[in-house]
NUROVEX-206451 format. One record per residue: residue number from 1; residue in one letter; x, y, z of N, C-alpha, C in turn. Coordinates in nm, 3 decimals, padded with zeros to 5 digits. Example, Ala and Ser with C-alpha at 12.3 -4.5 7.8 and 13.67 -1.06 7.14 Angstrom:
<atoms>
ATOM / nr / rest / n.xx / n.yy / n.zz / ca.xx / ca.yy / ca.zz / c.xx / c.yy / c.zz
ATOM / 1 / A / 01.319 / -00.569 / 00.780 / 01.230 / -00.450 / 00.780 / 01.320 / -00.330 / 00.780
ATOM / 2 / S / 01.285 / -00.225 / 00.708 / 01.367 / -00.106 / 00.714 / 01.290 / 00.003 / 00.787
</atoms>
This chain:
<atoms>
ATOM / nr / rest / n.xx / n.yy / n.zz / ca.xx / ca.yy / ca.zz / c.xx / c.yy / c.zz
ATOM / 1 / L / 00.072 / -00.126 / 00.029 / 00.038 / 00.020 / -00.016 / 00.096 / 00.127 / 00.011
ATOM / 2 / K / 00.093 / 00.149 / -00.106 / 00.141 / 00.303 / -00.098 / 00.163 / 00.450 / -00.015
ATOM / 3 / F / -00.024 / 00.419 / 00.021 / -00.022 / 00.573 / 00.131 / 00.033 / 00.471 / 00.219
ATOM / 4 / I / 00.020 / 00.395 / 00.254 / 00.127 / 00.380 / 00.400 / 00.285 / 00.359 / 00.408
ATOM / 5 / N / 00.290 / 00.488 / 00.492 / 00.470 / 00.470 / 00.489 / 00.500 / 00.468 / 00.642
ATOM / 6 / M / 00.685 / 00.351 / 00.635 / 00.720 / 00.376 / 00.789 / 00.817 / 00.457 / 00.711
ATOM / 7 / I / 00.878 / 00.531 / 00.832 / 00.990 / 00.633 / 00.791 / 01.079 / 00.646 / 00.923
ATOM / 8 / S / 01.160 / 00.682 / 00.871 / 01.296 / 00.710 / 00.978 / 01.250 / 00.863 / 01.024
ATOM / 9 / S / 01.297 / 00.910 / 01.178 / 01.318 / 01.011 / 01.222 / 01.324 / 01.123 / 01.113
ATOM / 10 / S / 01.486 / 01.129 / 01.101 / 01.510 / 01.220 / 00.977 / 01.420 / 01.225 / 00.907
ATOM / 11 / E / 01.361 / 01.157 / 00.839 / 01.273 / 01.127 / 00.706 / 01.154 / 01.220 / 00.731
ATOM / 12 / A / 01.089 / 01.200 / 00.876 / 00.967 / 01.245 / 00.935 / 01.015 / 01.399 / 00.954
ATOM / 13 / N / 01.135 / 01.458 / 00.977 / 01.146 / 01.577 / 01.007 / 01.179 / 01.649 / 00.882
ATOM / 14 / S / 01.187 / 01.578 / 00.797 / 01.222 / 01.615 / 00.651 / 01.107 / 01.681 / 00.591
ATOM / 15 / L / 00.957 / 01.616 / 00.649 / 00.887 / 01.617 / 00.619 / 00.792 / 01.728 / 00.685
ATOM / 16 / G / 00.825 / 01.746 / 00.847 / 00.794 / 01.864 / 00.888 / 00.716 / 01.785 / 01.024
ATOM / 17 / I / 00.756 / 01.632 / 01.008 / 00.689 / 01.590 / 01.147 / 00.778 / 01.544 / 01.252
ATOM / 18 / E / 00.793 / 01.705 / 01.279 / 00.879 / 01.704 / 01.418 / 00.878 / 01.654 / 01.535
ATOM / 19 / G / 00.974 / 01.655 / 01.593 / 00.926 / 01.646 / 01.744 / 00.937 / 01.516 / 01.787
ATOM / 20 / D / 00.830 / 01.461 / 01.875 / 00.801 / 01.358 / 01.907 / 00.663 / 01.267 / 01.832
ATOM / 21 / S / 00.610 / 01.318 / 01.759 / 00.531 / 01.338 / 01.700 / 00.512 / 01.149 / 01.637
ATOM / 22 / I / 00.420 / 01.050 / 01.632 / 00.507 / 00.929 / 01.590 / 00.429 / 00.871 / 01.455
ATOM / 23 / A / 00.278 / 00.968 / 01.413 / 00.220 / 00.931 / 01.323 / 00.182 / 01.048 / 01.253
ATOM / 24 / S / 00.153 / 01.065 / 01.126 / 00.097 / 01.202 / 01.077 / -00.005 / 01.168 / 00.941
ATOM / 25 / Y / -00.073 / 01.240 / 00.946 / -00.186 / 01.209 / 00.825 / -00.120 / 01.316 / 00.730
ATOM / 26 / A / -00.130 / 01.259 / 00.598 / -00.099 / 01.395 / 00.470 / -00.193 / 01.398 / 00.359
ATOM / 27 / S / -00.341 / 01.483 / 00.434 / -00.474 / 01.493 / 00.392 / -00.397 / 01.580 / 00.201
ATOM / 28 / G / -00.317 / 01.631 / 00.144 / -00.306 / 01.633 / 00.032 / -00.275 / 01.529 / -00.090
ATOM / 29 / D / -00.174 / 01.468 / -00.055 / -00.172 / 01.342 / -00.122 / -00.193 / 01.166 / -00.036
ATOM / 30 / V / -00.296 / 01.199 / 00.026 / -00.381 / 01.100 / 00.131 / -00.277 / 01.007 / 00.133
ATOM / 31 / K / -00.190 / 01.037 / 00.200 / -00.064 / 00.925 / 00.266 / -00.079 / 00.960 / 00.416
ATOM / 32 / V / -00.084 / 00.858 / 00.506 / -00.016 / 00.843 / 00.644 / 00.098 / 00.788 / 00.654
ATOM / 33 / Y / 00.159 / 00.839 / 00.740 / 00.353 / 00.802 / 00.821 / 00.354 / 00.792 / 00.935
ATOM / 34 / F / 00.423 / 00.698 / 00.965 / 00.439 / 00.595 / 01.076 / 00.590 / 00.601 / 01.096
ATOM / 35 / V / 00.630 / 00.653 / 01.251 / 00.764 / 00.667 / 01.273 / 00.791 / 00.522 / 01.349
ATOM / 36 / P / 00.856 / 00.433 / 01.348 / 00.858 / 00.306 / 01.445 / 00.967 / 00.348 / 01.542
ATOM / 37 / E / 01.064 / 00.391 / 01.518 / 01.154 / 00.403 / 01.609 / 01.101 / 00.501 / 01.713
ATOM / 38 / R / 01.041 / 00.614 / 01.706 / 00.951 / 00.702 / 01.798 / 00.836 / 00.624 / 01.896
ATOM / 39 / I / 00.776 / 00.536 / 01.797 / 00.680 / 00.471 / 01.870 / 00.715 / 00.374 / 01.949
ATOM / 40 / A / 00.831 / 00.330 / 01.961 / 00.853 / 00.213 / 02.031 / 00.946 / 00.330 / 02.192
ATOM / 41 / K / 01.011 / 00.433 / 02.105 / 01.025 / 00.514 / 02.238 / 00.930 / 00.536 / 02.316
ATOM / 42 / F / 00.824 / 00.605 / 02.217 / 00.684 / 00.641 / 02.298 / 00.605 / 00.548 / 02.395
ATOM / 43 / A / 00.617 / 00.405 / 02.348 / 00.535 / 00.274 / 02.449 / 00.638 / 00.220 / 02.564
ATOM / 44 / K / 00.755 / 00.217 / 02.514 / 00.844 / 00.251 / 02.646 / 00.869 / 00.337 / 02.794
ATOM / 45 / A / 00.847 / 00.466 / 02.734 / 00.823 / 00.584 / 02.802 / 00.603 / 00.573 / 02.862
ATOM / 46 / Q / 00.536 / 00.514 / 02.819 / 00.432 / 00.483 / 02.850 / 00.364 / 00.357 / 02.874
ATOM / 47 / N / 00.511 / 00.303 / 02.928 / 00.497 / 00.123 / 02.976 / 00.381 / 00.104 / 02.896
ATOM / 48 / K / 00.383 / 00.124 / 02.769 / 00.284 / 00.010 / 02.671 / 00.302 / -00.066 / 02.582
ATOM / 49 / N / 00.253 / -00.171 / 02.556 / 00.255 / -00.270 / 02.470 / 00.311 / -00.238 / 02.314
ATOM / 50 / V / 00.397 / -00.215 / 02.264 / 00.465 / -00.145 / 02.138 / 00.345 / -00.197 / 02.061
ATOM / 51 / D / 00.334 / -00.346 / 02.023 / 00.282 / -00.414 / 01.897 / 00.117 / -00.363 / 01.926
ATOM / 52 / K / 00.057 / -00.354 / 02.020 / -00.084 / -00.318 / 02.004 / -00.107 / -00.179 / 01.996
ATOM / 53 / L / -00.015 / -00.027 / 02.005 / 00.018 / 00.048 / 02.003 / 00.002 / 00.108 / 01.873
ATOM / 54 / T / 00.127 / 00.025 / 01.787 / 00.168 / 00.031 / 01.644 / -00.017 / -00.014 / 01.563
ATOM / 55 / R / -00.037 / -00.149 / 01.649 / -00.188 / -00.149 / 01.522 / -00.292 / -00.045 / 01.536
ATOM / 56 / S / -00.268 / -00.010 / 01.693 / -00.409 / 00.129 / 01.700 / -00.360 / 00.268 / 01.625
ATOM / 57 / L / -00.224 / 00.282 / 01.618 / -00.230 / 00.403 / 01.545 / -00.238 / 00.404 / 01.422
ATOM / 58 / I / -00.223 / 00.242 / 01.301 / -00.207 / 00.233 / 01.206 / -00.398 / 00.235 / 01.179
ATOM / 59 / M / -00.466 / 00.158 / 01.268 / -00.593 / 00.122 / 01.237 / -00.665 / 00.263 / 01.278
ATOM / 60 / H / -00.631 / 00.371 / 01.340 / -00.664 / 00.498 / 01.350 / -00.652 / 00.605 / 01.167
ATOM / 61 / E / -00.503 / 00.604 / 01.223 / -00.443 / 00.698 / 01.099 / -00.544 / 00.647 / 00.944
ATOM / 62 / V / -00.559 / 00.472 / 00.894 / -00.614 / 00.416 / 00.847 / -00.777 / 00.506 / 00.811
ATOM / 63 / G / -00.809 / 00.419 / 00.913 / -00.990 / 00.383 / 00.914 / -01.043 / 00.579 / 00.959
ATOM / 64 / V / -00.975 / 00.613 / 01.022 / -01.029 / 00.802 / 01.083 / -01.000 / 00.910 / 00.952
ATOM / 65 / H / -00.887 / 00.855 / 00.931 / -00.831 / 00.983 / 00.849 / -00.826 / 00.966 / 00.702
ATOM / 66 / A / -00.733 / 00.866 / 00.636 / -00.704 / 00.800 / 00.494 / -00.854 / 00.776 / 00.444
ATOM / 67 / G / -00.924 / 00.690 / 00.531 / -01.013 / 00.539 / 00.480 / -01.176 / 00.646 / 00.507
ATOM / 68 / K / -01.181 / 00.756 / 00.543 / -01.274 / 00.841 / 00.569 / -01.330 / 00.926 / 00.391
ATOM / 69 / N / -01.399 / 00.883 / 00.355 / -01.523 / 00.892 / 00.284 / -01.437 / 00.871 / 00.133
ATOM / 70 / I / -01.380 / 00.776 / 00.150 / -01.280 / 00.752 / 00.002 / -01.261 / 00.682 / -00.075
ATOM / 71 / F / -01.254 / 00.559 / 00.052 / -01.319 / 00.448 / -00.003 / -01.416 / 00.370 / -00.010
ATOM / 72 / S / -01.472 / 00.270 / -00.115 / -01.664 / 00.193 / -00.153 / -01.562 / 00.069 / -00.034
ATOM / 73 / G / -01.661 / -00.002 / 00.034 / -01.691 / -00.100 / 00.094 / -01.520 / -00.211 / 00.093
ATOM / 74 / Q / -01.544 / -00.237 / -00.053 / -01.480 / -00.323 / -00.066 / -01.322 / -00.303 / -00.066
ATOM / 75 / E / -01.291 / -00.135 / -00.135 / -01.182 / -00.066 / -00.115 / -01.102 / -00.123 / 00.018
ATOM / 76 / F / -01.214 / -00.063 / 00.081 / -01.219 / -00.027 / 00.299 / -01.123 / -00.170 / 00.310
ATOM / 77 / D / -01.229 / -00.300 / 00.294 / -01.226 / -00.442 / 00.322 / -01.100 / -00.462 / 00.238
ATOM / 78 / Y / -01.004 / -00.423 / 00.133 / -00.906 / -00.469 / 00.080 / -00.774 / -00.386 / 00.178
ATOM / 79 / T / -00.830 / -00.266 / 00.195 / -00.717 / -00.211 / 00.280 / -00.735 / -00.268 / 00.414
ATOM / 80 / I / -00.773 / -00.302 / 00.494 / -00.771 / -00.310 / 00.614 / -00.678 / -00.470 / 00.576
ATOM / 81 / K / -00.733 / -00.578 / 00.498 / -00.665 / -00.697 / 00.520 / -00.494 / -00.643 / 00.448
ATOM / 82 / K / -00.488 / -00.558 / 00.402 / -00.330 / -00.560 / 00.301 / -00.242 / -00.479 / 00.484
ATOM / 83 / T / -00.360 / -00.368 / 00.514 / -00.272 / -00.316 / 00.681 / -00.279 / -00.441 / 00.749
ATOM / 84 / Q / -00.347 / -00.533 / 00.808 / -00.309 / -00.626 / 00.924 / -00.204 / -00.725 / 00.831
ATOM / 85 / H / -00.183 / -00.728 / 00.727 / -00.058 / -00.777 / 00.652 / 00.086 / -00.696 / 00.660
ATOM / 86 / L / 00.068 / -00.603 / 00.658 / 00.153 / -00.496 / 00.692 / 00.171 / -00.522 / 00.882
ATOM / 87 / L / 00.081 / -00.460 / 00.928 / 00.125 / -00.497 / 01.110 / 00.169 / -00.636 / 01.158
ATOM / 88 / T / 00.163 / -00.748 / 01.053 / 00.247 / -00.869 / 01.070 / 00.373 / -00.845 / 01.068
ATOM / 89 / H / 00.431 / -00.775 / 00.949 / 00.547 / -00.762 / 00.904 / 00.632 / -00.673 / 01.018
ATOM / 90 / L / 00.594 / -00.561 / 01.029 / 00.596 / -00.465 / 01.123 / 00.623 / -00.508 / 01.284
ATOM / 91 / T / 00.548 / -00.597 / 01.316 / 00.547 / -00.669 / 01.434 / 00.695 / -00.754 / 01.456
ATOM / 92 / L / 00.685 / -00.827 / 01.336 / 00.813 / -00.877 / 01.331 / 00.948 / -00.842 / 01.309
ATOM / 93 / L / 00.933 / -00.708 / 01.295 / 01.030 / -00.615 / 01.267 / 01.097 / -00.547 / 01.352
ATOM / 94 / L / 00.975 / -00.565 / 01.463 / 01.019 / -00.477 / 01.630 / 01.085 / -00.597 / 01.707
ATOM / 95 / K / 00.999 / -00.717 / 01.694 / 01.046 / -00.776 / 01.799 / 01.184 / -00.825 / 01.693
ATOM / 96 / L / 01.270 / -00.808 / 01.648 / 01.421 / -00.836 / 01.519 / 01.481 / -00.755 / 01.609
ATOM / 97 / T / 01.447 / -00.674 / 01.601 / 01.532 / -00.511 / 01.662 / 01.563 / -00.491 / 01.794
ATOM / 98 / Q / 01.481 / -00.547 / 01.859 / 01.487 / -00.618 / 01.981 / 01.548 / -00.661 / 02.069
ATOM / 99 / T / 01.533 / -00.804 / 01.977 / 01.661 / -00.911 / 01.954 / 01.778 / -00.899 / 01.918
ATOM / 100 / L / 01.799 / -00.763 / 01.852 / 01.911 / -00.745 / 01.807 / 01.961 / -00.627 / 01.967
ATOM / 101 / R / 01.920 / -00.531 / 01.986 / 01.929 / -00.461 / 02.076 / 01.990 / -00.551 / 02.224
ATOM / 102 / Y / 01.935 / -00.667 / 02.217 / 01.922 / -00.753 / 02.367 / 02.109 / -00.760 / 02.319
ATOM / 103 / L / 02.122 / -00.882 / 02.178 / 02.253 / -00.936 / 02.168 / 02.387 / -00.833 / 02.198
ATOM / 104 / K / 02.334 / -00.713 / 02.092 / 02.425 / -00.629 / 02.141 / 02.462 / -00.543 / 02.298
ATOM / 105 / E / 02.350 / -00.557 / 02.395 / 02.443 / -00.478 / 02.505 / 02.477 / -00.623 / 02.562
ATOM / 106 / S / 02.449 / -00.737 / 02.558 / 02.528 / -00.861 / 02.609 / 02.629 / -00.887 / 02.568
ATOM / 107 / L / 02.653 / -00.862 / 02.430 / 02.752 / -00.863 / 02.393 / 02.889 / -00.783 / 02.419
ATOM / 108 / M / 02.852 / -00.661 / 02.450 / 02.891 / -00.536 / 02.495 / 02.960 / -00.553 / 02.650
ATOM / 109 / K / 02.862 / -00.588 / 02.723 / 02.883 / -00.692 / 02.862 / 03.009 / -00.762 / 02.848
ATOM / 110 / K / 02.984 / -00.840 / 02.774 / 03.092 / -00.994 / 02.800 / 03.198 / -00.936 / 02.732
ATOM / 111 / F / 03.244 / -00.830 / 02.669 / 03.352 / -00.749 / 02.622 / 03.407 / -00.709 / 02.706
ATOM / 112 / L / 03.325 / -00.587 / 02.767 / 03.374 / -00.497 / 02.912 / 03.426 / -00.622 / 02.985
ATOM / 113 / L / 03.328 / -00.760 / 03.009 / 03.404 / -00.814 / 03.181 / 03.504 / -00.910 / 03.130
ATOM / 114 / M / 03.548 / -00.925 / 02.964 / 03.699 / -01.027 / 02.925 / 03.826 / -00.879 / 02.957
ATOM / 115 / S / 03.750 / -00.751 / 02.925 / 03.875 / -00.676 / 02.893 / 03.970 / -00.594 / 03.057
</atoms>
């Protein structure tokens, strides 16, 4: 889905999505933007489950903003199906990122103990 975009913080800043904004809707080009690293940071600070928060954000941005008065019933069903598929991949990516961070921290601790 080309109207759903996962972007980095620097990309968000260049689009004018600054500060701690975790998601944004651009009505001019009917696109929604999500900033996964900011979402993860926000979830951690709020002690929220990052997967549930991300799912809620995507459903809100697509359903309330992008989908409002744009899609027919069939188009909206297709969009929801593709969004759920995207969420599955995003969840896996976030879990992989968390695992890699843990491994990095573990290796750094082990390295420091060996020094």
